[in-house]
C-alpha positions in Angstrom: 215.6 -49.4 -105.6 213.2 -51.8 -103.9 209.7 -50.7 -103.0 208.9 -49.9 -99.4 205.8 -51.5 -97.8 204.5 -49.0 -95.2 202.5 -51.8 -93.6 205.5 -54.0 -93.0 207.2 -54.1 -89.7 210.8 -52.7 -89.7 213.7 -55.0 -89.6 214.3 -56.5 -86.1 216.2 -54.4 -83.7 219.8 -55.6 -83.6 221.6 -55.0 -80.4 224.9 -54.7 -82.1 223.5 -52.0 -84.5 222.4 -49.8 -81.6 225.7 -50.4 -79.8 227.4 -49.0 -82.9 225.0 -46.1 -83.2 225.3 -45.3 -79.5 229.1 -45.6 -79.8 229.1 -43.0 -82.6 226.9 -40.7 -80.7 229.1 -40.9 -77.6 232.3 -40.5 -79.7 230.9 -37.2 -81.2 229.9 -36.1 -77.8 233.4 -36.8 -76.4 234.9 -34.8 -79.3 232.7 -31.8 -78.6 233.4 -32.0 -74.8 237.1 -32.1 -75.5 237.1 -29.0 -77.7 234.2 -26.9 -76.4 236.3 -24.8 -74.0 239.1 -24.0 -76.4 237.6 -20.7 -77.6 235.7 -18.0 -75.6 232.1 -17.1 -75.9 230.7 -16.4 -79.4 228.9 -13.0 -79.8 225.6 -14.9 -80.2 226.2 -16.9 -77.0 226.8 -13.6 -75.1 223.4 -12.4 -76.5 221.7 -15.6 -75.3 223.2 -15.2 -71.9 221.9 -11.7 -71.6 218.5 -12.8 -72.9 218.5 -15.5 -70.2 218.8 -12.6 -67.7 215.7 -11.0 -69.3 213.4 -14.0 -69.7 210.3 -13.3 -71.7 207.9 -15.1 -74.0 209.6 -13.6 -77.0 212.6 -11.8 -78.3 213.1 -9.8 -81.5 215.0 -12.4 -83.5 214.2 -15.7 -81.8 211.6 -17.4 -79.7 212.1 -18.0 -75.9 213.3 -21.6 -75.7 217.0 -21.1 -76.3 217.3 -18.3 -73.7 215.5 -20.5 -71.2 218.1 -23.3 -71.7 220.8 -20.7 -71.2 219.2 -19.7 -67.9 219.2 -23.3 -66.8 222.8 -23.7 -67.9 223.9 -20.7 -65.8 222.0 -22.1 -62.8 223.8 -25.4 -63.2 227.3 -24.4 -64.4 227.5 -20.7 -63.8 228.9 -18.5 -66.6 230.9 -21.3 -68.2 231.8 -21.6 -71.9 232.1 -25.4 -71.6 228.9 -25.7 -69.6 226.8 -23.6 -72.1 228.1 -25.6 -75.0 227.4 -28.9 -73.4 223.7 -28.5 -74.4 224.2 -28.3 -78.2 226.7 -31.2 -77.9 224.1 -33.4 -76.2 221.6 -32.4 -78.9 224.1 -33.2 -81.6 224.5 -36.7 -80.2 220.8 -37.3 -80.1 220.6 -36.3 -83.8 222.8 -39.3 -84.6 220.5 -41.7 -82.9 217.5 -40.0 -84.6 219.1 -40.6 -88.0 219.3 -44.3 -87.3 215.7 -44.3 -86.0 214.5 -42.6 -89.2 216.4 -45.2 -91.3 214.6 -47.9 -89.4 211.2 -46.3 -90.1 212.1 -46.0 -93.8 212.6 -49.7 -93.9 216.4 -49.7 -93.6 218.2 -52.6 -92.2 221.4 -52.9 -90.2 223.7 -51.4 -92.8 221.3 -48.5 -93.6 221.0 -47.6 -90.0 224.7 -47.6 -89.4 225.4 -45.6 -92.5 222.7 -43.1 -91.6 224.3 -42.7 -88.1 227.8 -42.3 -89.7 226.3 -39.7 -92.1 224.9 -37.7 -89.2 228.0 -38.1 -87.1 230.3 -36.9 -89.9 228.0 -34.2 -91.3 229.9 -30.9 -91.7 226.8 -28.9 -91.1 225.9 -30.7 -87.9 229.4 -30.8 -86.5 229.8 -27.1 -87.4 226.6 -26.1 -85.6 226.7 -28.3 -82.6 229.7 -26.8 -80.9 228.1 -23.4 -80.5 225.1 -22.6 -78.2 222.6 -21.2 -80.7 219.1 -21.7 -81.8 220.4 -23.6 -84.8 221.2 -26.9 -82.9 217.9 -27.0 -81.1 216.1 -26.2 -84.3 217.9 -29.2 -86.0 216.8 -31.4 -83.1 213.2 -30.5 -83.4 213.2 -30.9 -87.2 214.7 -34.4 -86.9 212.1 -35.4 -84.2 209.4 -34.2 -86.7 210.9 -36.2 -89.5 211.1 -39.3 -87.3 207.5 -39.0 -86.1 206.3 -38.4 -89.7 208.2 -41.4 -91.0 206.7 -43.6 -88.3 203.2 -42.2 -89.1 203.7 -43.1 -92.8 204.9 -46.6 -91.9 202.3 -47.5 -89.3 199.3 -45.3 -90.2 198.8 -44.6 -86.5 196.9 -41.4 -86.6 197.6 -40.7 -82.9 201.1 -39.7 -84.0 199.7 -36.5 -85.4 199.4 -35.4 -81.7 203.1 -36.0 -81.1 203.9 -34.3 -84.3 201.9 -31.3 -83.1 203.9 -31.2 -79.8 207.2 -31.4 -81.7 206.2 -28.6 -84.1 204.9 -26.4 -81.3 208.2 -26.8 -79.4 210.0 -26.1 -82.7 208.1 -22.9 -83.2 209.3 -21.8 -79.7 212.9 -22.6 -80.8 213.4 -21.0 -84.3 210.9 -19.5 -86.7 212.4 -21.2 -89.7 210.5 -24.4 -88.8 207.5 -22.7 -90.4 209.1 -24.0 -93.7 208.8 -27.5 -92.3 205.2 -26.9 -91.4 204.5 -25.7 -95.0 206.4 -28.6 -96.5 204.6 -31.2 -94.4 201.2 -29.6 -95.3 202.0 -29.8 -99.0 203.3 -33.3 -98.7 200.2 -34.4 -96.9 197.8 -32.8 -99.4 199.4 -34.2 -102.6 199.9 -37.8 -101.4 197.6 -40.5 -100.0 198.3 -39.2 -96.5 195.6 -36.6 -97.2 192.9 -39.1 -96.2 194.0 -38.4 -92.7 192.7 -34.9 -93.1 189.2 -36.3 -93.0 189.8 -37.2 -89.4 190.3 -35.0 -86.4 193.8 -36.2 -85.6 195.9 -33.8 -87.9 193.7 -30.9 -86.8 194.2 -31.7 -83.1 197.9 -31.9 -83.7 197.8 -28.5 -85.3 195.8 -27.1 -82.4 198.4 -28.4 -80.0 201.2 -26.7 -81.9 199.2 -23.4 -81.9 198.6 -23.7 -78.1 202.3 -24.2 -77.4 203.3 -21.2 -79.5 200.4 -19.0 -78.3 202.4 -17.2 -75.5 205.0 -16.1 -78.1 202.3 -14.9 -80.4 200.7 -12.9 -77.6 204.1 -11.3 -76.9 204.5 -10.5 -80.6 201.1 -8.8 -80.7 201.8 -6.8 -77.5 205.1 -5.5 -78.9 204.0 -4.8 -82.4 205.3 -7.9 -84.2 209.0 -7.1 -83.9 210.1 -10.5 -85.2 208.3 -9.8 -88.5 209.9 -6.4 -88.8 213.3 -8.0 -88.1 212.7 -10.7 -90.7 212.1 -8.2 -93.5 214.9 -5.8 -92.4 217.4 -8.7 -92.0 216.5 -10.1 -95.4 216.9 -6.7 -97.1 220.2 -5.9 -95.3 221.8 -9.2 -96.2 220.3 -9.7 -99.7 223.5 -11.2 -101.0 223.4 -14.0 -98.4 219.9 -15.0 -99.7 220.9 -15.2 -103.4 220.1 -18.6 -104.9 223.6 -19.1 -106.3 225.1 -18.3 -102.9 222.7 -20.7 -101.3 223.6 -23.6 -103.7 227.4 -23.0 -103.4 227.1 -23.1 -99.6 225.7 -26.6 -99.8 229.1 -27.9 -101.1 230.7 -27.2 -97.7 227.6 -27.8 -95.6 226.7 -31.2 -97.1 230.2 -32.1 -98.4 231.0 -33.0 -102.0 231.0 -36.7 -101.2 227.7 -36.7 -99.4 225.9 -34.7 -102.1 225.3 -37.8 -104.4 223.9 -39.7 -101.3 221.7 -36.7 -100.6 220.3 -36.7 -104.1 219.7 -40.4 -104.1 217.9 -40.1 -100.8 215.6 -37.4 -102.3 214.8 -39.5 -105.3 214.0 -42.5 -103.0 211.6 -40.5 -100.9 209.9 -38.9 -104.0 209.4 -42.2 -105.8 208.6 -44.5 -102.8 205.8 -44.8 -100.4 207.3 -42.2 -98.2 206.9 -39.5 -100.8 205.0 -37.2 -98.4 208.4 -36.7 -96.8 210.1 -36.3 -100.2 207.6 -33.7 -101.3 208.1 -31.9 -97.9 211.8 -31.9 -98.4 211.5 -30.5 -101.9 209.2 -27.8 -100.9 211.5 -26.8 -98.0 214.5 -26.7 -100.3 212.7 -24.4 -102.7 211.5 -22.1 -99.9 215.0 -21.6 -98.6 216.5 -21.4 -102.1 214.3 -18.4 -102.7 214.3 -16.8 -99.2 216.9 -18.4 -96.9 220.5 -18.8 -96.0 222.5 -21.8 -96.9 222.6 -23.3 -93.4 218.8 -23.0 -93.0 218.3 -26.4 -94.5 220.8 -28.1 -92.3 218.2 -30.3 -90.6 217.2 -31.5 -94.1 220.6 -33.0 -94.8 220.6 -35.9 -92.3 217.1 -36.9 -93.4 218.1 -37.1 -97.1 221.4 -38.8 -96.3 219.5 -41.3 -94.2 217.1 -42.0 -97.1 220.1 -42.3 -99.4 221.6 -44.9 -97.0 218.5 -46.9 -97.2 218.6 -46.8 -101.0 222.3 -47.8 -101.1 221.5 -50.8 -98.8 218.7 -51.9 -101.0 220.7 -51.5 -104.2 223.7 -53.4 -102.9 221.9 -56.4 -101.5 222.6 -58.5 -104.6 225.5 -56.5 -106.1 228.4 -54.2 -105.4 228.6 -55.0 -101.7 231.8 -53.0 -101.5 229.8 -49.8 -102.0 228.5 -49.8 -98.5 231.8 -49.7 -96.6 233.4 -47.5 -99.3 230.6 -45.0 -98.9 231.0 -45.0 -95.1 234.8 -44.6 -95.4 234.5 -41.7 -97.9 232.0 -39.8 -95.7 234.3 -40.2 -92.7 237.4 -39.0 -94.7 235.4 -36.0 -95.9 234.5 -35.1 -92.3 238.2 -35.4 -91.2 239.3 -33.1 -94.0 236.6 -30.5 -93.2 236.8 -30.9 -89.4 239.3 -27.9 -88.8 236.7 -25.7 -90.4 233.7 -27.2 -88.7 235.0 -27.3 -85.1 237.6 -25.6 -82.8 240.6 -27.9 -82.9 243.5 -25.4 -82.9 244.6 -23.4 -79.8 243.1 -19.9 -79.9 246.4 -18.1 -80.5 247.2 -20.5 -83.5 243.7 -20.2 -84.9 243.6 -16.4 -84.6 246.9 -16.1 -86.6 245.8 -18.6 -89.2 243.4 -18.3 -92.2 240.6 -20.0 -90.4 238.9 -16.8 -89.1 238.5 -15.5 -92.6 237.1 -18.9 -93.8 234.7 -19.2 -90.9 233.8 -16.0 -89.1 232.3 -17.9 -86.1 235.9 -18.5 -85.0 236.7 -14.8 -85.2 233.6 -13.9 -83.2 234.9 -15.7 -80.2 238.1 -13.7 -79.9 238.8 -10.6 -77.8 235.7 -10.2 -75.6 237.6 -10.0 -72.3 240.1 -7.6 -73.8 237.2 -5.4 -74.9 235.7 -5.4 -71.4 239.1 -4.5 -69.9 239.5 -1.6 -72.3 236.0 -0.3 -71.5 236.8 -0.7 -67.8 240.0 1.4 -68.2 237.9 4.2 -69.8 235.2 3.9 -67.1 237.9 4.3 -64.4 238.8 7.7 -65.9 235.3 9.0 -65.2 235.2 11.1 -62.0 234.0 9.0 -59.1 231.2 11.4 -58.4 229.8 10.8 -61.9 230.1 7.0 -62.2 226.7 6.3 -60.6 225.0 8.1 -63.5 227.3 6.8 -66.3 225.7 4.6 -68.9 227.6 2.3 -71.4 225.9 2.2 -74.8 227.1 -0.3 -77.3 226.7 -0.7 -81.1 225.8 -4.3 -81.0 224.6 -7.2 -78.8 228.1 -8.9 -78.7 229.6 -5.9 -77.1 226.7 -5.4 -74.6 226.7 -9.1 -73.8 230.4 -9.2 -73.2 230.3 -6.2 -70.8 227.3 -7.7 -68.9 228.9 -11.1 -68.7 232.4 -10.1 -67.7 232.0 -6.5 -66.5 230.1 -7.0 -63.3 233.1 -8.4 -61.4 235.0 -5.2 -62.4 232.3 -2.9 -61.2 231.1 -1.8 -64.6 227.5 -0.7 -65.0 225.1 -2.7 -67.1 225.6 -2.1 -70.8 222.6 -1.2 -73.0 222.1 -1.1 -76.8 219.4 -0.3 -79.3 220.1 -3.5 -81.3 217.4 -6.2 -81.4 216.0 -7.3 -78.0 218.3 -4.9 -76.2 216.1 -2.1 -77.4 213.5 -3.3 -74.9 216.0 -3.3 -72.1 216.5 0.4 -72.1 218.2 2.1 -69.1 216.1 3.6 -66.4 217.8 7.0 -66.7 220.2 8.7 -69.1 221.4 12.1 -67.9 225.1 11.8 -67.1 228.2 10.7 -68.9 227.9 8.1 -71.7 230.6 5.6 -72.9 229.9 4.6 -76.4 231.4 1.3 -77.5 231.7 0.6 -81.2 229.5 3.6 -82.1 230.9 6.4 -84.3 231.7 9.6 -82.5 230.0 11.7 -85.3 226.8 9.8 -84.8 227.0 10.1 -81.0 227.5 13.8 -81.4 224.0 14.1 -82.8 222.7 12.7 -79.5 225.1 13.8 -76.8 227.3 16.8 -76.0 231.1 16.9 -76.1 231.9 13.5 -77.6 235.5 12.4 -78.1 237.1 9.2 -79.1 239.4 8.0 -76.2 240.4 4.5 -77.2 240.2 1.9 -80.0 239.2 -1.7 -79.5 241.9 -4.3 -80.1 242.8 -7.9 -79.3 246.2 -9.4 -78.5 246.4 -11.3 -81.8 245.7 -8.3 -84.1 242.7 -10.4 -85.5 240.5 -8.3 -87.7 237.0 -9.2 -86.5 233.8 -7.1 -86.2 235.1 -5.3 -83.0 238.7 -4.7 -84.0 239.4 -1.0 -84.6 236.0 0.1 -83.4 236.1 3.3 -81.2 235.3 3.8 -77.6 233.8 7.3 -77.2 233.1 9.4 -74.1 230.3 12.0 -74.1 229.3 14.4 -71.4 225.5 14.2 -71.4 222.5 13.7 -73.7 221.1 16.5 -75.7 217.5 15.4 -75.2 215.3 13.2 -73.0 215.6 9.4 -72.9 212.2 8.9 -74.5 213.2 11.0 -77.5 216.8 9.7 -77.8 216.2 6.0 -77.4 214.2 5.3 -80.7 217.2 6.8 -82.6 219.4 3.9 -81.4 216.9 1.3 -82.5 218.2 -1.3 -84.9 216.2 -4.4 -85.9 218.5 -5.7 -88.6 
């Protein structure tokens, strides 16, 4: 692998290269736009929509930026599946361009930039994340912006870039808390490499100050509410210990990176660790170890396009004088891998076909888009049985945020009251009163009987495909009235897992 001179100017910008990169980004965007409306809202998307109706500087399990985007989406497109998913689709297309820009900063020429863009466009983890409206996509975007700014800082030595990096990290902290791992990785990478000389200047510290100012409103919200996100983090880790196991983490990477891209990924890591951009390599290694020990497999999704991009630069350098066939062969292999994994990564089949296939058991995200309107219709049928004189005091209490989000998204047109729940941020959106009938959705009748009088199961949730997802088979229970006051009852419904 050839040495990389950080003082050298990057290869000249070729118009044809950027036309190809732009074409790839538009092609992926078109693919997302063509498929985004095939399936209904995912349970997480319903949660973000409800969070958008309760905008605040913080939420139990994520910062405020994603709900703010959901609020903007509702303003522009209404309650539209396609409209909401347009935002992650746009972000995914930008990721492709950023991969090529990072390749340029790492000294990559025409072939490296194109291969980096192909790697990002065909990445299973990016394709799989960017069709859903979740924090994950916007988190990936901010990580890639940080990698790009850091690569440019390493190449040019322009210390003013620390300020831009601070802005990107601050926005990232308002997007998803896992970016703290990136902050730690960059800190270690700076300290153990020649980049530490910048620490003697004010620029890195000003950048850090900017990041802290941006995230300060969320910190104030956390303090005011007793640090719920910290409690959630510990509870969630304990409740899903198997998902955080190192072997599970490593096996997940086979599908997330793809078996063909793994060698490119490893070559890219070696290039970063042994070249002049080793601050990025050290950061990548630290991030990998952090998530290996205390993270889920998809947490390092933003790391994959960086390392595949570095691998593309290494392949280009190695094949300048030999094995020219390796460049197109690598690109073709990565594309073939994406085509094979595409039915798992993205919604391609009609909902009815998907629901009756093996796909929902392979990827639960697909199963979590099915049956929400049916659930709301079944709850509405139960609500209509409540005497008219008691409907104004009836409260719908759900087991989880998906059920509450579905009722609040689709139920208002049917005349259903706002659903409440004790799960996550819904705990802070408690009802104003709780003294009449209660319809429990997804909650066990025996549990409800400890809180309310005369509880009986009146229906069971189903969907038209018989798909076994989290809601299928859950009970709908009607209770007469609570056994105690709202202040005493509500904490017993609290769930921060």
